[in-house]
mmCIF file of the N, C-alpha and C atoms, coordinates in Angstrom:
data_MODEL
# 
_entry.id   MODEL 
# 
loop_
_atom_site.group_PDB 
_atom_site.id 
_atom_site.type_symbol 
_atom_site.label_atom_id 
_atom_site.label_alt_id 
_atom_site.label_comp_id 
_atom_site.label_asym_id 
_atom_site.label_entity_id 
_atom_site.label_seq_id 
_atom_site.pdbx_PDB_ins_code 
_atom_site.Cartn_x 
_atom_site.Cartn_y 
_atom_site.Cartn_z 
_atom_site.occupancy 
_atom_site.B_iso_or_equiv 
_atom_site.pdbx_formal_charge 
_atom_site.auth_seq_id 
_atom_site.auth_comp_id 
_atom_site.auth_asym_id 
_atom_site.auth_atom_id 
_atom_site.pdbx_PDB_model_num 
ATOM 1   N N  . MET A 1 1  ? -34.571 -12.564 2.875   1.00 0.00 ? 1  MET A N  1 
ATOM 2   C CA . MET A 1 1  ? -33.476 -12.794 3.957   1.00 0.00 ? 1  MET A CA 1 
ATOM 3   C C  . MET A 1 1  ? -32.490 -12.336 3.432   1.00 0.00 ? 1  MET A C  1 
ATOM 4   N N  . LEU A 1 2  ? -31.374 -11.857 3.364   1.00 0.00 ? 2  LEU A N  1 
ATOM 5   C CA . LEU A 1 2  ? -29.932 -11.435 3.701   1.00 0.00 ? 2  LEU A CA 1 
ATOM 6   C C  . LEU A 1 2  ? -28.969 -12.468 2.996   1.00 0.00 ? 2  LEU A C  1 
ATOM 7   N N  . GLU A 1 3  ? -28.818 -11.931 1.278   1.00 0.00 ? 3  GLU A N  1 
ATOM 8   C CA . GLU A 1 3  ? -27.966 -13.142 0.406   1.00 0.00 ? 3  GLU A CA 1 
ATOM 9   C C  . GLU A 1 3  ? -26.368 -12.492 0.483   1.00 0.00 ? 3  GLU A C  1 
ATOM 10  N N  . ARG A 1 4  ? -26.399 -13.812 0.552   1.00 0.00 ? 4  ARG A N  1 
ATOM 11  C CA . ARG A 1 4  ? -24.159 -13.589 0.999   1.00 0.00 ? 4  ARG A CA 1 
ATOM 12  C C  . ARG A 1 4  ? -24.138 -13.425 -0.796  1.00 0.00 ? 4  ARG A C  1 
ATOM 13  N N  . GLN A 1 5  ? -23.171 -12.039 -1.087  1.00 0.00 ? 5  GLN A N  1 
ATOM 14  C CA . GLN A 1 5  ? -22.746 -11.848 -2.344  1.00 0.00 ? 5  GLN A CA 1 
ATOM 15  C C  . GLN A 1 5  ? -21.480 -11.506 -2.529  1.00 0.00 ? 5  GLN A C  1 
ATOM 16  N N  . PRO A 1 6  ? -20.548 -12.142 -3.622  1.00 0.00 ? 6  PRO A N  1 
ATOM 17  C CA . PRO A 1 6  ? -19.246 -11.775 -3.914  1.00 0.00 ? 6  PRO A CA 1 
ATOM 18  C C  . PRO A 1 6  ? -18.874 -10.383 -3.601  1.00 0.00 ? 6  PRO A C  1 
ATOM 19  N N  . LEU A 1 7  ? -17.860 -10.129 -3.351  1.00 0.00 ? 7  LEU A N  1 
ATOM 20  C CA . LEU A 1 7  ? -17.203 -9.230  -2.848  1.00 0.00 ? 7  LEU A CA 1 
ATOM 21  C C  . LEU A 1 7  ? -16.552 -8.700  -4.247  1.00 0.00 ? 7  LEU A C  1 
ATOM 22  N N  . ASN A 1 8  ? -17.556 -7.866  -5.198  1.00 0.00 ? 8  ASN A N  1 
ATOM 23  C CA . ASN A 1 8  ? -16.589 -7.247  -6.508  1.00 0.00 ? 8  ASN A CA 1 
ATOM 24  C C  . ASN A 1 8  ? -16.018 -6.765  -5.814  1.00 0.00 ? 8  ASN A C  1 
ATOM 25  N N  . GLY A 1 9  ? -14.535 -6.416  -7.227  1.00 0.00 ? 9  GLY A N  1 
ATOM 26  C CA . GLY A 1 9  ? -13.829 -5.618  -7.436  1.00 0.00 ? 9  GLY A CA 1 
ATOM 27  C C  . GLY A 1 9  ? -13.009 -3.862  -6.793  1.00 0.00 ? 9  GLY A C  1 
ATOM 28  N N  . LEU A 1 10 ? -14.413 -3.636  -7.075  1.00 0.00 ? 10 LEU A N  1 
ATOM 29  C CA . LEU A 1 10 ? -14.483 -1.428  -6.610  1.00 0.00 ? 10 LEU A CA 1 
ATOM 30  C C  . LEU A 1 10 ? -14.525 -2.508  -4.485  1.00 0.00 ? 10 LEU A C  1 
ATOM 31  N N  . LEU A 1 11 ? -15.401 -2.836  -4.205  1.00 0.00 ? 11 LEU A N  1 
ATOM 32  C CA . LEU A 1 11 ? -15.027 -3.104  -2.716  1.00 0.00 ? 11 LEU A CA 1 
ATOM 33  C C  . LEU A 1 11 ? -13.756 -3.754  -2.483  1.00 0.00 ? 11 LEU A C  1 
ATOM 34  N N  . LEU A 1 12 ? -13.002 -4.909  -2.815  1.00 0.00 ? 12 LEU A N  1 
ATOM 35  C CA . LEU A 1 12 ? -11.944 -5.088  -2.174  1.00 0.00 ? 12 LEU A CA 1 
ATOM 36  C C  . LEU A 1 12 ? -10.747 -4.052  -3.112  1.00 0.00 ? 12 LEU A C  1 
ATOM 37  N N  . LEU A 1 13 ? -11.030 -2.938  -3.989  1.00 0.00 ? 13 LEU A N  1 
ATOM 38  C CA . LEU A 1 13 ? -9.958  -2.354  -3.892  1.00 0.00 ? 13 LEU A CA 1 
ATOM 39  C C  . LEU A 1 13 ? -10.071 -0.948  -2.888  1.00 0.00 ? 13 LEU A C  1 
ATOM 40  N N  . GLY A 1 14 ? -11.563 -0.038  -2.619  1.00 0.00 ? 14 GLY A N  1 
ATOM 41  C CA . GLY A 1 14 ? -11.659 0.380   -1.690  1.00 0.00 ? 14 GLY A CA 1 
ATOM 42  C C  . GLY A 1 14 ? -11.262 -0.578  0.388   1.00 0.00 ? 14 GLY A C  1 
ATOM 43  N N  . ILE A 1 15 ? -11.487 -1.941  0.593   1.00 0.00 ? 15 ILE A N  1 
ATOM 44  C CA . ILE A 1 15 ? -10.966 -2.059  1.260   1.00 0.00 ? 15 ILE A CA 1 
ATOM 45  C C  . ILE A 1 15 ? -9.056  -2.381  1.410   1.00 0.00 ? 15 ILE A C  1 
ATOM 46  N N  . LEU A 1 16 ? -8.570  -2.788  0.167   1.00 0.00 ? 16 LEU A N  1 
ATOM 47  C CA . LEU A 1 16 ? -7.542  -2.654  0.873   1.00 0.00 ? 16 LEU A CA 1 
ATOM 48  C C  . LEU A 1 16 ? -7.095  -1.006  0.682   1.00 0.00 ? 16 LEU A C  1 
ATOM 49  N N  . LEU A 1 17 ? -7.403  -0.186  -0.124  1.00 0.00 ? 17 LEU A N  1 
ATOM 50  C CA . LEU A 1 17 ? -7.144  0.829   0.364   1.00 0.00 ? 17 LEU A CA 1 
ATOM 51  C C  . LEU A 1 17 ? -7.427  1.634   1.579   1.00 0.00 ? 17 LEU A C  1 
ATOM 52  N N  . ILE A 1 18 ? -8.611  1.081   1.947   1.00 0.00 ? 18 ILE A N  1 
ATOM 53  C CA . ILE A 1 18 ? -8.147  1.611   3.062   1.00 0.00 ? 18 ILE A CA 1 
ATOM 54  C C  . ILE A 1 18 ? -6.772  0.663   4.617   1.00 0.00 ? 18 ILE A C  1 
ATOM 55  N N  . VAL A 1 19 ? -6.807  -0.464  4.066   1.00 0.00 ? 19 VAL A N  1 
ATOM 56  C CA . VAL A 1 19 ? -5.813  -1.120  5.087   1.00 0.00 ? 19 VAL A CA 1 
ATOM 57  C C  . VAL A 1 19 ? -4.173  -0.103  4.651   1.00 0.00 ? 19 VAL A C  1 
ATOM 58  N N  . LEU A 1 20 ? -4.331  0.330   3.787   1.00 0.00 ? 20 LEU A N  1 
ATOM 59  C CA . LEU A 1 20 ? -2.643  0.766   2.939   1.00 0.00 ? 20 LEU A CA 1 
ATOM 60  C C  . LEU A 1 20 ? -2.894  2.215   4.498   1.00 0.00 ? 20 LEU A C  1 
ATOM 61  N N  . GLY A 1 21 ? -3.865  2.773   4.000   1.00 0.00 ? 21 GLY A N  1 
ATOM 62  C CA . GLY A 1 21 ? -4.265  3.670   4.847   1.00 0.00 ? 21 GLY A CA 1 
ATOM 63  C C  . GLY A 1 21 ? -3.875  3.925   6.106   1.00 0.00 ? 21 GLY A C  1 
ATOM 64  N N  . LEU A 1 22 ? -4.698  3.114   7.027   1.00 0.00 ? 22 LEU A N  1 
ATOM 65  C CA . LEU A 1 22 ? -3.984  2.072   8.406   1.00 0.00 ? 22 LEU A CA 1 
ATOM 66  C C  . LEU A 1 22 ? -2.866  2.420   8.842   1.00 0.00 ? 22 LEU A C  1 
ATOM 67  N N  . ILE A 1 23 ? -1.903  1.602   6.926   1.00 0.00 ? 23 ILE A N  1 
ATOM 68  C CA . ILE A 1 23 ? -0.539  1.152   7.873   1.00 0.00 ? 23 ILE A CA 1 
ATOM 69  C C  . ILE A 1 23 ? -0.339  2.915   7.240   1.00 0.00 ? 23 ILE A C  1 
ATOM 70  N N  . LEU A 1 24 ? 0.237   3.774   6.280   1.00 0.00 ? 24 LEU A N  1 
ATOM 71  C CA . LEU A 1 24 ? 1.107   5.080   6.469   1.00 0.00 ? 24 LEU A CA 1 
ATOM 72  C C  . LEU A 1 24 ? 0.167   5.622   7.816   1.00 0.00 ? 24 LEU A C  1 
ATOM 73  N N  . VAL A 1 25 ? -0.902  5.472   8.697   1.00 0.00 ? 25 VAL A N  1 
ATOM 74  C CA . VAL A 1 25 ? -0.710  5.594   9.688   1.00 0.00 ? 25 VAL A CA 1 
ATOM 75  C C  . VAL A 1 25 ? 0.010   5.705   10.863  1.00 0.00 ? 25 VAL A C  1 
ATOM 76  N N  . LEU A 1 26 ? 0.412   3.962   11.070  1.00 0.00 ? 26 LEU A N  1 
ATOM 77  C CA . LEU A 1 26 ? 0.857   3.507   11.595  1.00 0.00 ? 26 LEU A CA 1 
ATOM 78  C C  . LEU A 1 26 ? 1.988   4.199   11.575  1.00 0.00 ? 26 LEU A C  1 
ATOM 79  N N  . ILE A 1 27 ? 2.623   4.231   10.820  1.00 0.00 ? 27 ILE A N  1 
ATOM 80  C CA . ILE A 1 27 ? 4.501   4.181   10.236  1.00 0.00 ? 27 ILE A CA 1 
ATOM 81  C C  . ILE A 1 27 ? 5.257   4.996   11.536  1.00 0.00 ? 27 ILE A C  1 
ATOM 82  N N  . PRO A 1 28 ? 4.089   7.107   11.157  1.00 0.00 ? 28 PRO A N  1 
ATOM 83  C CA . PRO A 1 28 ? 5.122   7.432   12.033  1.00 0.00 ? 28 PRO A CA 1 
ATOM 84  C C  . PRO A 1 28 ? 4.872   7.297   13.898  1.00 0.00 ? 28 PRO A C  1 
ATOM 85  N N  . LEU A 1 29 ? 3.607   6.736   13.749  1.00 0.00 ? 29 LEU A N  1 
ATOM 86  C CA . LEU A 1 29 ? 3.629   5.788   15.561  1.00 0.00 ? 29 LEU A CA 1 
ATOM 87  C C  . LEU A 1 29 ? 5.289   4.598   16.385  1.00 0.00 ? 29 LEU A C  1 
ATOM 88  N N  . LEU A 1 30 ? 4.967   3.604   14.485  1.00 0.00 ? 30 LEU A N  1 
ATOM 89  C CA . LEU A 1 30 ? 6.473   2.717   14.814  1.00 0.00 ? 30 LEU A CA 1 
ATOM 90  C C  . LEU A 1 30 ? 8.112   3.275   14.624  1.00 0.00 ? 30 LEU A C  1 
ATOM 91  N N  . ALA A 1 31 ? 7.335   4.655   14.245  1.00 0.00 ? 31 ALA A N  1 
ATOM 92  C CA . ALA A 1 31 ? 8.922   5.866   14.543  1.00 0.00 ? 31 ALA A CA 1 
ATOM 93  C C  . ALA A 1 31 ? 9.136   6.391   15.269  1.00 0.00 ? 31 ALA A C  1 
ATOM 94  N N  . ARG A 1 32 ? 8.376   6.481   16.228  1.00 0.00 ? 32 ARG A N  1 
ATOM 95  C CA . ARG A 1 32 ? 8.174   7.409   17.595  1.00 0.00 ? 32 ARG A CA 1 
ATOM 96  C C  . ARG A 1 32 ? 9.052   6.461   18.481  1.00 0.00 ? 32 ARG A C  1 
ATOM 97  N N  . LEU A 1 33 ? 8.008   4.791   17.871  1.00 0.00 ? 33 LEU A N  1 
ATOM 98  C CA . LEU A 1 33 ? 8.508   4.086   18.775  1.00 0.00 ? 33 LEU A CA 1 
ATOM 99  C C  . LEU A 1 33 ? 9.763   3.873   18.942  1.00 0.00 ? 33 LEU A C  1 
ATOM 100 N N  . GLY A 1 34 ? 11.080  4.061   17.987  1.00 0.00 ? 34 GLY A N  1 
ATOM 101 C CA . GLY A 1 34 ? 12.130  3.666   17.726  1.00 0.00 ? 34 GLY A CA 1 
ATOM 102 C C  . GLY A 1 34 ? 12.810  2.682   17.157  1.00 0.00 ? 34 GLY A C  1 
ATOM 103 N N  . VAL A 1 35 ? 11.458  2.492   16.134  1.00 0.00 ? 35 VAL A N  1 
ATOM 104 C CA . VAL A 1 35 ? 11.487  1.180   14.649  1.00 0.00 ? 35 VAL A CA 1 
ATOM 105 C C  . VAL A 1 35 ? 12.337  2.128   13.802  1.00 0.00 ? 35 VAL A C  1 
ATOM 106 N N  . ARG A 1 36 ? 13.555  2.247   13.055  1.00 0.00 ? 36 ARG A N  1 
ATOM 107 C CA . ARG A 1 36 ? 14.328  2.887   11.922  1.00 0.00 ? 36 ARG A CA 1 
ATOM 108 C C  . ARG A 1 36 ? 13.618  2.088   10.589  1.00 0.00 ? 36 ARG A C  1 
ATOM 109 N N  . LEU A 1 37 ? 13.359  2.972   10.037  1.00 0.00 ? 37 LEU A N  1 
ATOM 110 C CA . LEU A 1 37 ? 13.588  2.792   8.875   1.00 0.00 ? 37 LEU A CA 1 
ATOM 111 C C  . LEU A 1 37 ? 14.587  2.367   7.580   1.00 0.00 ? 37 LEU A C  1 
ATOM 112 N N  . GLU A 1 38 ? 15.527  2.887   7.716   1.00 0.00 ? 38 GLU A N  1 
ATOM 113 C CA . GLU A 1 38 ? 16.772  2.324   7.352   1.00 0.00 ? 38 GLU A CA 1 
ATOM 114 C C  . GLU A 1 38 ? 16.735  0.419   7.395   1.00 0.00 ? 38 GLU A C  1 
ATOM 115 N N  . SER A 1 39 ? 16.837  -0.133  8.426   1.00 0.00 ? 39 SER A N  1 
ATOM 116 C CA . SER A 1 39 ? 16.473  -1.441  8.790   1.00 0.00 ? 39 SER A CA 1 
ATOM 117 C C  . SER A 1 39 ? 15.694  -2.198  8.137   1.00 0.00 ? 39 SER A C  1 
ATOM 118 N N  . ALA A 1 40 ? 14.576  -1.342  7.199   1.00 0.00 ? 40 ALA A N  1 
ATOM 119 C CA . ALA A 1 40 ? 13.873  -3.033  6.627   1.00 0.00 ? 40 ALA A CA 1 
ATOM 120 C C  . ALA A 1 40 ? 13.394  -2.963  5.915   1.00 0.00 ? 40 ALA A C  1 
ATOM 121 N N  . HIS A 1 41 ? 13.439  -4.402  5.053   1.00 0.00 ? 41 HIS A N  1 
ATOM 122 C CA . HIS A 1 41 ? 13.196  -5.261  4.059   1.00 0.00 ? 41 HIS A CA 1 
ATOM 123 C C  . HIS A 1 41 ? 13.478  -4.456  3.193   1.00 0.00 ? 41 HIS A C  1 
ATOM 124 N N  . PRO A 1 42 ? 14.441  -4.552  2.379   1.00 0.00 ? 42 PRO A N  1 
ATOM 125 C CA . PRO A 1 42 ? 14.636  -3.607  0.682   1.00 0.00 ? 42 PRO A CA 1 
ATOM 126 C C  . PRO A 1 42 ? 12.881  -3.565  0.237   1.00 0.00 ? 42 PRO A C  1 
ATOM 127 N N  . LEU A 1 43 ? 12.520  -4.826  -0.185  1.00 0.00 ? 43 LEU A N  1 
ATOM 128 C CA . LEU A 1 43 ? 11.550  -4.479  -1.075  1.00 0.00 ? 43 LEU A CA 1 
ATOM 129 C C  . LEU A 1 43 ? 10.159  -3.844  -0.106  1.00 0.00 ? 43 LEU A C  1 
ATOM 130 N N  . LEU A 1 44 ? 10.111  -3.684  1.303   1.00 0.00 ? 44 LEU A N  1 
ATOM 131 C CA . LEU A 1 44 ? 9.238   -2.982  1.815   1.00 0.00 ? 44 LEU A CA 1 
ATOM 132 C C  . LEU A 1 44 ? 9.411   -1.516  2.192   1.00 0.00 ? 44 LEU A C  1 
ATOM 133 N N  . LEU A 1 45 ? 10.742  -1.611  2.126   1.00 0.00 ? 45 LEU A N  1 
ATOM 134 C CA . LEU A 1 45 ? 10.457  0.170   1.871   1.00 0.00 ? 45 LEU A CA 1 
ATOM 135 C C  . LEU A 1 45 ? 12.016  0.156   1.394   1.00 0.00 ? 45 LEU A C  1 
ATOM 136 N N  . TRP A 1 46 ? 12.636  1.796   0.082   1.00 0.00 ? 46 TRP A N  1 
ATOM 137 C CA . TRP A 1 46 ? 13.645  1.708   -0.150  1.00 0.00 ? 46 TRP A CA 1 
ATOM 138 C C  . TRP A 1 46 ? 13.051  3.076   -0.505  1.00 0.00 ? 46 TRP A C  1 
ATOM 139 N N  . GLY A 1 47 ? 14.321  3.872   0.225   1.00 0.00 ? 47 GLY A N  1 
ATOM 140 C CA . GLY A 1 47 ? 14.795  5.246   0.462   1.00 0.00 ? 47 GLY A CA 1 
ATOM 141 C C  . GLY A 1 47 ? 16.000  5.956   0.398   1.00 0.00 ? 47 GLY A C  1 
ATOM 142 N N  . ARG A 1 48 ? 16.797  7.601   0.548   1.00 0.00 ? 48 ARG A N  1 
ATOM 143 C CA . ARG A 1 48 ? 17.370  8.280   0.858   1.00 0.00 ? 48 ARG A CA 1 
ATOM 144 C C  . ARG A 1 48 ? 17.137  8.997   2.214   1.00 0.00 ? 48 ARG A C  1 
ATOM 145 N N  . ARG A 1 49 ? 18.498  9.601   2.261   1.00 0.00 ? 49 ARG A N  1 
ATOM 146 C CA . ARG A 1 49 ? 18.160  10.874  3.175   1.00 0.00 ? 49 ARG A CA 1 
ATOM 147 C C  . ARG A 1 49 ? 18.548  11.944  2.461   1.00 0.00 ? 49 ARG A C  1 
ATOM 148 N N  . PHE A 1 50 ? 18.322  13.258  2.271   1.00 0.00 ? 50 PHE A N  1 
ATOM 149 C CA . PHE A 1 50 ? 18.140  14.122  1.952   1.00 0.00 ? 50 PHE A CA 1 
ATOM 150 C C  . PHE A 1 50 ? 18.443  15.002  3.158   1.00 0.00 ? 50 PHE A C  1 
ATOM 151 N N  . ASP A 1 51 ? 19.542  15.326  2.975   1.00 0.00 ? 51 ASP A N  1 
ATOM 152 C CA . ASP A 1 51 ? 18.881  16.817  3.794   1.00 0.00 ? 51 ASP A CA 1 
ATOM 153 C C  . ASP A 1 51 ? 18.522  17.486  5.466   1.00 0.00 ? 51 ASP A C  1 
ATOM 154 N N  . GLY A 1 52 ? 18.459  15.195  6.219   1.00 0.00 ? 52 GLY A N  1 
ATOM 155 C CA . GLY A 1 52 ? 17.364  15.011  6.798   1.00 0.00 ? 52 GLY A CA 1 
ATOM 156 C C  . GLY A 1 52 ? 16.395  14.956  6.678   1.00 0.00 ? 52 GLY A C  1 
ATOM 157 N N  . ILE A 1 53 ? 15.318  14.786  5.307   1.00 0.00 ? 53 ILE A N  1 
ATOM 158 C CA . ILE A 1 53 ? 14.679  13.845  5.302   1.00 0.00 ? 53 ILE A CA 1 
ATOM 159 C C  . ILE A 1 53 ? 14.964  12.975  4.333   1.00 0.00 ? 53 ILE A C  1 
ATOM 160 N N  . TYR A 1 54 ? 13.969  11.786  5.249   1.00 0.00 ? 54 TYR A N  1 
ATOM 161 C CA . TYR A 1 54 ? 13.865  10.802  4.385   1.00 0.00 ? 54 TYR A CA 1 
ATOM 162 C C  . TYR A 1 54 ? 12.776  10.282  3.431   1.00 0.00 ? 54 TYR A C  1 
ATOM 163 N N  . VAL A 1 55 ? 13.130  10.342  2.314   1.00 0.00 ? 55 VAL A N  1 
ATOM 164 C CA . VAL A 1 55 ? 11.997  9.813   1.110   1.00 0.00 ? 55 VAL A CA 1 
ATOM 165 C C  . VAL A 1 55 ? 12.362  8.539   1.087   1.00 0.00 ? 55 VAL A C  1 
ATOM 166 N N  . GLY A 1 56 ? 10.870  8.246   0.304   1.00 0.00 ? 56 GLY A N  1 
ATOM 167 C CA . GLY A 1 56 ? 11.313  6.744   0.119   1.00 0.00 ? 56 GLY A CA 1 
ATOM 168 C C  . GLY A 1 56 ? 10.010  6.318   -0.769  1.00 0.00 ? 56 GLY A C  1 
ATOM 169 N N  . THR A 1 57 ? 9.757   5.474   -1.049  1.00 0.00 ? 57 THR A N  1 
ATOM 170 C CA . THR A 1 57 ? 8.980   4.490   -1.714  1.00 0.00 ? 57 THR A CA 1 
ATOM 171 C C  . THR A 1 57 ? 8.983   2.576   -1.773  1.00 0.00 ? 57 THR A C  1 
ATOM 172 N N  . SER A 1 58 ? 8.057   2.071   -1.652  1.00 0.00 ? 58 SER A N  1 
ATOM 173 C CA . SER A 1 58 ? 7.446   0.900   -1.128  1.00 0.00 ? 58 SER A CA 1 
ATOM 174 C C  . SER A 1 58 ? 7.362   0.105   -3.418  1.00 0.00 ? 58 SER A C  1 
ATOM 175 N N  . PRO A 1 59 ? 8.824   -1.184  -2.981  1.00 0.00 ? 59 PRO A N  1 
ATOM 176 C CA . PRO A 1 59 ? 8.736   -1.348  -4.635  1.00 0.00 ? 59 PRO A CA 1 
ATOM 177 C C  . PRO A 1 59 ? 7.753   -2.130  -4.496  1.00 0.00 ? 59 PRO A C  1 
ATOM 178 N N  . ILE A 1 60 ? 7.444   -3.244  -3.105  1.00 0.00 ? 60 ILE A N  1 
ATOM 179 C CA . ILE A 1 60 ? 6.077   -4.044  -3.149  1.00 0.00 ? 60 ILE A CA 1 
ATOM 180 C C  . ILE A 1 60 ? 4.592   -3.384  -3.957  1.00 0.00 ? 60 ILE A C  1 
ATOM 181 N N  . LEU A 1 61 ? 4.677   -1.999  -2.821  1.00 0.00 ? 61 LEU A N  1 
ATOM 182 C CA . LEU A 1 61 ? 3.808   -1.153  -3.220  1.00 0.00 ? 61 LEU A CA 1 
ATOM 183 C C  . LEU A 1 61 ? 3.269   -0.870  -4.689  1.00 0.00 ? 61 LEU A C  1 
ATOM 184 N N  . ILE A 1 62 ? 4.238   -0.875  -5.354  1.00 0.00 ? 62 ILE A N  1 
ATOM 185 C CA . ILE A 1 62 ? 4.003   0.171   -7.461  1.00 0.00 ? 62 ILE A CA 1 
ATOM 186 C C  . ILE A 1 62 ? 4.232   -1.649  -7.795  1.00 0.00 ? 62 ILE A C  1 
ATOM 187 N N  . ILE A 1 63 ? 4.426   -2.510  -7.468  1.00 0.00 ? 63 ILE A N  1 
ATOM 188 C CA . ILE A 1 63 ? 3.622   -3.830  -7.999  1.00 0.00 ? 63 ILE A CA 1 
ATOM 189 C C  . ILE A 1 63 ? 2.600   -4.367  -7.694  1.00 0.00 ? 63 ILE A C  1 
ATOM 190 N N  . ILE A 1 64 ? 1.908   -3.563  -6.452  1.00 0.00 ? 64 ILE A N  1 
ATOM 191 C CA . ILE A 1 64 ? 0.551   -3.888  -6.375  1.00 0.00 ? 64 ILE A CA 1 
ATOM 192 C C  . ILE A 1 64 ? -0.163  -3.351  -6.518  1.00 0.00 ? 64 ILE A C  1 
ATOM 193 N N  . MET A 1 65 ? -0.018  -1.478  -7.177  1.00 0.00 ? 65 MET A N  1 
ATOM 194 C CA . MET A 1 65 ? -0.962  -0.565  -7.520  1.00 0.00 ? 65 MET A CA 1 
ATOM 195 C C  . MET A 1 65 ? -0.789  -1.152  -9.127  1.00 0.00 ? 65 MET A C  1 
ATOM 196 N N  . LEU A 1 66 ? 0.333   -1.278  -9.812  1.00 0.00 ? 66 LEU A N  1 
ATOM 197 C CA . LEU A 1 66 ? 0.165   -1.676  -11.099 1.00 0.00 ? 66 LEU A CA 1 
ATOM 198 C C  . LEU A 1 66 ? -0.390  -2.470  -11.277 1.00 0.00 ? 66 LEU A C  1 
ATOM 199 N N  . ALA A 1 67 ? -0.947  -3.883  -10.595 1.00 0.00 ? 67 ALA A N  1 
ATOM 200 C CA . ALA A 1 67 ? -1.369  -5.030  -11.087 1.00 0.00 ? 67 ALA A CA 1 
ATOM 201 C C  . ALA A 1 67 ? -2.511  -4.563  -10.593 1.00 0.00 ? 67 ALA A C  1 
ATOM 202 N N  . VAL A 1 68 ? -3.345  -3.113  -9.664  1.00 0.00 ? 68 VAL A N  1 
ATOM 203 C CA . VAL A 1 68 ? -4.620  -3.176  -9.753  1.00 0.00 ? 68 VAL A CA 1 
ATOM 204 C C  . VAL A 1 68 ? -4.914  -2.245  -10.981 1.00 0.00 ? 68 VAL A C  1 
ATOM 205 N N  . TYR A 1 69 ? -4.023  -1.530  -11.608 1.00 0.00 ? 69 TYR A N  1 
ATOM 206 C CA . TYR A 1 69 ? -4.626  -0.814  -12.693 1.00 0.00 ? 69 TYR A CA 1 
ATOM 207 C C  . TYR A 1 69 ? -4.853  -1.808  -13.691 1.00 0.00 ? 69 TYR A C  1 
ATOM 208 N N  . LEU A 1 70 ? -3.534  -2.278  -13.800 1.00 0.00 ? 70 LEU A N  1 
ATOM 209 C CA . LEU A 1 70 ? -4.143  -3.245  -14.610 1.00 0.00 ? 70 LEU A CA 1 
ATOM 210 C C  . LEU A 1 70 ? -5.113  -4.300  -15.305 1.00 0.00 ? 70 LEU A C  1 
ATOM 211 N N  . LEU A 1 71 ? -5.609  -4.457  -14.010 1.00 0.00 ? 71 LEU A N  1 
ATOM 212 C CA . LEU A 1 71 ? -6.183  -4.851  -13.728 1.00 0.00 ? 71 LEU A CA 1 
ATOM 213 C C  . LEU A 1 71 ? -8.137  -4.335  -14.019 1.00 0.00 ? 71 LEU A C  1 
ATOM 214 N N  . LEU A 1 72 ? -8.294  -3.255  -14.036 1.00 0.00 ? 72 LEU A N  1 
ATOM 215 C CA . LEU A 1 72 ? -9.790  -2.060  -13.882 1.00 0.00 ? 72 LEU A CA 1 
ATOM 216 C C  . LEU A 1 72 ? -9.180  -1.725  -15.267 1.00 0.00 ? 72 LEU A C  1 
ATOM 217 N N  . PHE A 1 73 ? -7.593  -1.593  -15.899 1.00 0.00 ? 73 PHE A N  1 
ATOM 218 C CA . PHE A 1 73 ? -8.051  -1.146  -17.605 1.00 0.00 ? 73 PHE A CA 1 
ATOM 219 C C  . PHE A 1 73 ? -8.598  -2.695  -17.937 1.00 0.00 ? 73 PHE A C  1 
ATOM 220 N N  . LEU A 1 74 ? -8.216  -3.954  -17.994 1.00 0.00 ? 74 LEU A N  1 
ATOM 221 C CA . LEU A 1 74 ? -8.812  -5.068  -18.447 1.00 0.00 ? 74 LEU A CA 1 
ATOM 222 C C  . LEU A 1 74 ? -9.810  -5.544  -18.369 1.00 0.00 ? 74 LEU A C  1 
ATOM 223 N N  . LEU A 1 75 ? -10.578 -5.277  -16.937 1.00 0.00 ? 75 LEU A N  1 
ATOM 224 C CA . LEU A 1 75 ? -11.476 -5.132  -16.713 1.00 0.00 ? 75 LEU A CA 1 
ATOM 225 C C  . LEU A 1 75 ? -12.815 -4.399  -18.099 1.00 0.00 ? 75 LEU A C  1 
ATOM 226 N N  . ARG A 1 76 ? -12.492 -2.684  -17.622 1.00 0.00 ? 76 ARG A N  1 
ATOM 227 C CA . ARG A 1 76 ? -12.971 -2.050  -19.110 1.00 0.00 ? 76 ARG A CA 1 
ATOM 228 C C  . ARG A 1 76 ? -13.083 -2.308  -19.906 1.00 0.00 ? 76 ARG A C  1 
ATOM 229 N N  . ARG A 1 77 ? -12.328 -2.510  -20.003 1.00 0.00 ? 77 ARG A N  1 
ATOM 230 C CA . ARG A 1 77 ? -12.018 -2.918  -22.082 1.00 0.00 ? 77 ARG A CA 1 
ATOM 231 C C  . ARG A 1 77 ? -13.127 -4.171  -22.360 1.00 0.00 ? 77 ARG A C  1 
ATOM 232 N N  . GLY A 1 78 ? -13.095 -5.453  -21.489 1.00 0.00 ? 78 GLY A N  1 
ATOM 233 C CA . GLY A 1 78 ? -13.625 -6.703  -22.043 1.00 0.00 ? 78 GLY A CA 1 
ATOM 234 C C  . GLY A 1 78 ? -15.060 -6.196  -21.025 1.00 0.00 ? 78 GLY A C  1 
# 
């Protein structure tokens, strides 16, 4: 029979990246519906508009990715 195995780190990272990819695909659709990116919470999106182009980043995403890289680094060393 099939045994249930816990999710390993690589599978969990893959699922996280798929979810983040879906979010990135949905952002332009939300913009077309009239949701303004400038009204987002500063921890979710921080950015500036330069000559009509909005350049932004997510501080929470940066923190999560740093934690994932640190976790992978520590798992590889041990």
